[in-house]
C-alpha positions as CSV (number, residue, x, y, z in Angstrom):
1,M,125.1,-29.1,-40.7
2,P,121.6,-30.0,-39.3
3,L,119.9,-27.4,-37.2
4,I,118.5,-30.0,-34.9
5,N,120.7,-32.5,-33.0
6,K,118.7,-35.7,-33.0
7,E,120.8,-37.3,-30.2
8,S,120.3,-34.3,-28.0
9,V,116.6,-34.3,-28.6
10,K,116.4,-38.0,-27.7
11,K,118.3,-37.5,-24.5
12,R,116.1,-34.6,-23.5
13,M,112.9,-36.3,-24.5
14,G,113.9,-39.4,-22.5
15,S,114.5,-37.3,-19.3
16,R,111.2,-35.5,-19.8
17,I,109.3,-38.7,-20.4
18,A,110.9,-40.2,-17.2
19,A,110.0,-37.0,-15.2
20,N,106.4,-37.1,-16.6
21,G,106.1,-40.8,-15.6
22,F,107.4,-40.1,-12.1
23,A,105.0,-37.2,-11.6
24,K,102.1,-39.3,-12.8
25,F,103.1,-42.1,-10.4
26,L,103.2,-39.6,-7.5
27,F,99.7,-38.2,-8.4
28,V,98.2,-41.7,-8.7
29,L,99.8,-42.7,-5.4
30,A,98.4,-39.6,-3.7
31,T,95.0,-40.3,-5.1
32,C,95.1,-43.9,-4.0
33,F,96.3,-43.0,-0.5
34,S,93.4,-40.5,-0.2
35,L,90.9,-43.0,-1.3
36,L,92.3,-45.6,1.0
37,V,92.0,-43.3,4.0
38,L,88.5,-42.3,3.0
39,G,87.5,-45.9,2.6
40,V,88.9,-46.9,6.0
41,L,87.1,-44.0,7.6
42,I,83.8,-44.8,6.0
43,Y,84.2,-48.6,6.8
44,R,84.9,-47.8,10.5
45,I,81.9,-45.4,10.7
46,L,79.5,-47.8,9.1
47,S,80.7,-50.9,11.0
48,E,80.4,-49.1,14.3
49,G,77.4,-47.0,13.6
50,L,75.0,-49.2,11.6
51,P,74.1,-51.6,14.5
52,Y,72.9,-48.6,16.6
53,L,71.1,-46.8,13.8
54,S,67.4,-47.1,14.2
55,L,64.2,-45.0,14.2
56,D,64.4,-44.8,18.0
57,F,67.9,-43.4,17.7
58,I,66.5,-40.6,15.5
59,T,63.4,-39.8,17.6
60,N,64.8,-40.1,21.1
61,F,66.4,-37.3,23.1
62,A,69.9,-37.4,24.6
63,S,70.3,-39.7,27.6
64,R,72.9,-40.7,30.1
65,M,72.2,-44.3,29.1
66,P,73.5,-45.3,25.6
67,E,70.6,-47.6,24.8
68,R,68.2,-44.7,25.2
69,A,70.3,-41.9,23.7
70,G,69.1,-40.2,20.5
71,I,69.6,-37.2,18.3
72,W,66.1,-35.7,18.0
73,A,66.9,-32.5,19.8
74,A,70.3,-32.0,18.0
75,L,68.7,-32.8,14.6
76,L,65.9,-30.3,15.0
77,G,68.4,-27.8,16.5
78,T,70.6,-28.1,13.4
79,I,67.6,-27.5,11.1
80,W,66.5,-24.4,13.1
81,V,70.0,-22.9,13.0
82,M,70.3,-23.6,9.2
83,A,66.9,-22.1,8.7
84,V,68.3,-18.8,10.1
85,T,71.8,-19.1,8.6
86,A,70.7,-19.9,5.0
87,P,68.5,-16.9,4.1
88,V,70.6,-14.4,6.0
89,S,73.9,-15.5,4.5
90,F,72.5,-15.9,1.0
91,I,70.8,-12.5,0.9
92,L,73.8,-10.6,2.4
93,G,76.4,-12.6,0.5
94,V,74.8,-12.3,-2.9
95,G,73.8,-8.7,-2.4
96,T,77.4,-7.8,-1.4
97,A,78.8,-9.7,-4.5
98,I,76.4,-7.9,-6.8
99,Y,77.3,-4.5,-5.4
100,L,81.0,-5.1,-5.6
101,E,80.9,-6.5,-9.2
102,E,78.2,-4.3,-10.8
103,Y,77.9,-1.0,-8.9
104,A,81.1,-0.3,-6.9
105,K,83.8,1.8,-8.5
106,K,87.1,0.1,-9.0
107,N,89.3,2.1,-6.7
108,A,91.7,1.5,-3.8
109,F,88.9,1.3,-1.2
110,T,87.0,-1.4,-3.2
111,K,90.2,-3.3,-3.5
112,F,90.8,-3.0,0.2
113,V,87.3,-4.3,0.9
114,Q,87.9,-7.2,-1.5
115,I,91.2,-8.2,0.0
116,N,89.7,-8.2,3.5
117,I,86.7,-10.3,2.4
118,S,89.1,-12.9,0.9
119,N,91.1,-12.9,4.1
120,L,88.0,-13.4,6.3
121,A,87.3,-16.6,4.4
122,G,90.5,-18.1,6.1
123,V,89.9,-16.8,9.6
124,P,89.5,-19.7,12.2
125,S,85.9,-20.3,13.1
126,I,86.4,-19.7,16.8
127,V,87.1,-16.1,16.0
128,F,83.6,-15.7,14.6
129,G,82.3,-17.4,17.7
130,L,83.9,-14.7,19.8
131,L,82.5,-12.1,17.6
132,G,79.0,-13.6,17.9
133,L,79.4,-13.8,21.6
134,T,80.3,-10.2,21.9
135,I,77.7,-8.8,19.5
136,F,74.7,-11.1,19.4
137,V,74.8,-12.7,22.9
138,R,75.9,-9.8,25.0
139,L,75.5,-6.6,23.1
140,L,72.1,-7.4,21.6
141,G,71.0,-9.6,24.5
142,L,70.0,-12.6,22.3
143,G,71.5,-15.1,24.7
144,S,72.4,-18.6,23.6
145,S,69.5,-18.8,21.3
146,V,68.9,-20.2,17.8
147,L,68.9,-16.7,16.4
148,A,72.3,-15.9,17.9
149,G,73.7,-19.2,16.6
150,G,72.3,-18.7,13.1
151,L,73.6,-15.2,12.8
152,T,77.0,-16.2,14.0
153,M,77.2,-19.1,11.5
154,S,76.1,-16.5,8.8
155,L,79.1,-14.4,9.7
156,L,81.3,-17.5,9.4
157,I,80.2,-18.5,5.8
158,L,79.5,-15.0,4.5
159,P,83.0,-14.4,3.0
160,V,82.9,-17.8,1.2
161,I,79.5,-17.0,-0.3
162,V,80.6,-13.5,-1.4
163,V,83.8,-14.8,-3.1
164,A,81.9,-17.6,-4.8
165,S,79.1,-15.3,-6.0
166,Q,81.6,-12.8,-7.4
167,E,83.4,-15.5,-9.3
168,A,80.0,-16.7,-10.7
169,I,79.0,-13.2,-11.7
170,R,82.3,-12.7,-13.5
171,T,81.7,-15.7,-15.7
172,V,78.6,-14.0,-17.3
173,P,79.8,-12.7,-20.7
174,R,79.8,-8.9,-21.0
175,E,78.2,-9.2,-24.4
176,I,75.0,-10.4,-22.7
177,R,74.9,-7.3,-20.5
178,E,75.6,-5.0,-23.5
179,A,72.8,-6.7,-25.5
180,S,70.4,-6.1,-22.6
181,F,71.4,-2.5,-22.4
182,G,71.0,-2.2,-26.2
183,M,67.4,-3.4,-25.8
184,G,66.7,-0.5,-23.4
185,A,66.9,-2.4,-20.1
186,T,68.1,-0.6,-17.0
187,K,71.1,-1.8,-15.0
188,W,68.9,-3.3,-12.4
189,Q,66.7,-5.0,-15.0
190,T,69.8,-6.4,-16.6
191,I,71.1,-7.7,-13.3
192,R,67.8,-9.2,-12.2
193,R,66.8,-10.8,-15.5
194,I,70.1,-11.6,-17.2
195,V,73.2,-11.6,-14.9
196,F,71.7,-13.1,-11.7
197,P,69.9,-16.1,-13.4
198,A,73.0,-16.8,-15.5
199,A,75.2,-16.8,-12.4
200,L,72.8,-18.6,-10.2
201,P,74.2,-22.1,-10.7
202,G,77.7,-21.0,-9.5
203,I,76.1,-19.0,-6.6
204,L,74.1,-21.9,-5.4
205,T,77.1,-24.2,-5.6
206,G,79.1,-21.9,-3.4
207,T,76.2,-21.3,-1.0
208,I,75.5,-25.0,-0.5
209,L,79.2,-25.8,0.1
210,A,79.4,-23.0,2.6
211,L,76.2,-24.2,4.4
212,S,77.8,-27.7,4.4
213,R,80.7,-26.3,6.3
214,A,78.4,-24.5,8.7
215,V,76.5,-27.8,9.4
216,G,79.7,-29.4,10.7
217,E,81.0,-26.5,12.8
218,T,81.3,-26.8,16.5
219,A,83.7,-24.2,17.9
220,P,81.6,-21.0,17.3
221,L,78.5,-22.5,18.9
222,L,80.4,-23.8,21.9
223,V,81.7,-20.3,22.4
224,L,78.1,-19.0,22.3
225,G,77.1,-21.3,25.0
226,A,75.1,-23.8,23.0
227,L,74.0,-26.7,25.3
228,A,75.6,-30.1,25.1
229,Y,72.8,-32.0,26.8
230,V,69.3,-31.0,25.6
231,A,66.0,-32.9,26.3
232,F,63.8,-30.5,24.4
233,V,63.4,-29.1,20.9
234,P,63.5,-25.4,20.0
235,E,60.1,-23.8,19.9
236,N,61.2,-20.6,18.2
237,I,64.3,-18.7,17.2
238,F,64.8,-17.4,20.8
239,S,64.9,-20.9,22.3
240,Q,68.1,-22.6,23.5
241,F,69.4,-25.4,21.3
242,T,72.1,-27.9,20.5
243,V,73.3,-29.2,17.1
244,L,74.6,-32.5,15.8
245,P,78.3,-31.7,15.9
246,I,78.1,-30.6,19.6
247,Q,76.1,-33.8,20.5
248,L,78.7,-35.9,18.7
249,Y,81.5,-34.1,20.5
250,N,79.7,-34.8,23.8
251,W,79.4,-38.5,23.1
252,T,83.0,-39.0,21.9
253,S,84.3,-37.2,25.0
254,R,82.7,-39.8,27.3
255,P,84.7,-42.9,28.4
256,Q,82.0,-45.4,27.7
257,E,82.6,-47.3,24.5
258,E,78.8,-47.5,23.7
259,F,78.7,-43.7,23.4
260,H,81.4,-43.8,20.8
261,M,79.3,-46.3,18.8
262,I,76.2,-44.1,18.8
263,A,78.4,-41.2,17.9
264,A,79.3,-43.1,14.7
265,S,75.6,-43.5,14.1
266,G,75.2,-39.7,14.4
267,I,78.0,-39.2,12.0
268,I,76.1,-41.3,9.5
269,I,73.1,-39.1,9.9
270,L,75.3,-36.0,9.4
271,L,76.8,-37.4,6.3
272,I,73.3,-38.2,4.9
273,I,72.3,-34.6,5.5
274,L,75.4,-33.3,3.7
275,L,74.8,-35.6,0.8
276,I,71.1,-34.4,0.5
277,M,72.3,-30.8,0.5
278,N,74.9,-31.3,-2.2
279,S,72.4,-33.4,-4.2
280,I,69.9,-30.5,-4.1
281,A,72.6,-28.1,-5.2
282,V,73.5,-30.3,-8.2
283,L,69.8,-30.7,-9.2
284,I,69.2,-27.0,-9.1
285,R,72.4,-26.2,-10.9
286,N,71.6,-28.6,-13.7
287,K,68.1,-27.2,-14.0
288,F,69.4,-23.6,-14.5
289,H,72.2,-24.8,-16.8
290,K,69.5,-26.1,-19.2
291,R,68.0,-22.6,-19.3
292,F,71.2,-20.7,-19.9
């Protein structure tokens, strides 16, 4: 008597192949639907925004007249806020990740901290806005300034950078650390010269993605009291400001159709900024991948 029933195997294989084909069809359908929605969105933004996109649109200040409205103040305000957010979040986030992975003892307290950091990554952004309003605006007296906005956005993306940096550090083989110790290097020398450079591509990827999220956030800055109509550029980190998402929100909330069109032009500029940021991340990551 044969140990394998060929008829039973054929029936089971047929059902499995059918299930596999159905699952593949669902995945392809989901991908095509996502690409279709993305294509419609990009087509609508380009068709509405390109006619209003010009050098004057970039260099003009906001105006109550659509033909004179521009994004200069919002664009520079975004750059100012990111200039504060990027170094603060990178230094604190990577430093926290290095401590948790390389120095902290694996105990209940460390696990408690790790769980809370992961949970903070999913907290709604408006909660961080309320925290920034309480600490930076009122307690420290920074007001609705670039510094308060940048520090608040740093709190928003800090958990993401910590988690991404930890994952990148964990990918560094332990054998490399042990080889460094065997050559007489101290723990800090090993981290600075071996672990950190090897993990840097993953750290930069997580940081750039987190900054991309911060560029598009509106709710925390609205809670801080960032201005919607600004006819000046920030002079320092204590100046008042606005950012591109707030300016776009202001335009889309107006009843005039022309403001909706120039909002589409602003979205194109915002997308270009995000593409540039991600391109820089890819270039830096590829450069360090060649070294390690």
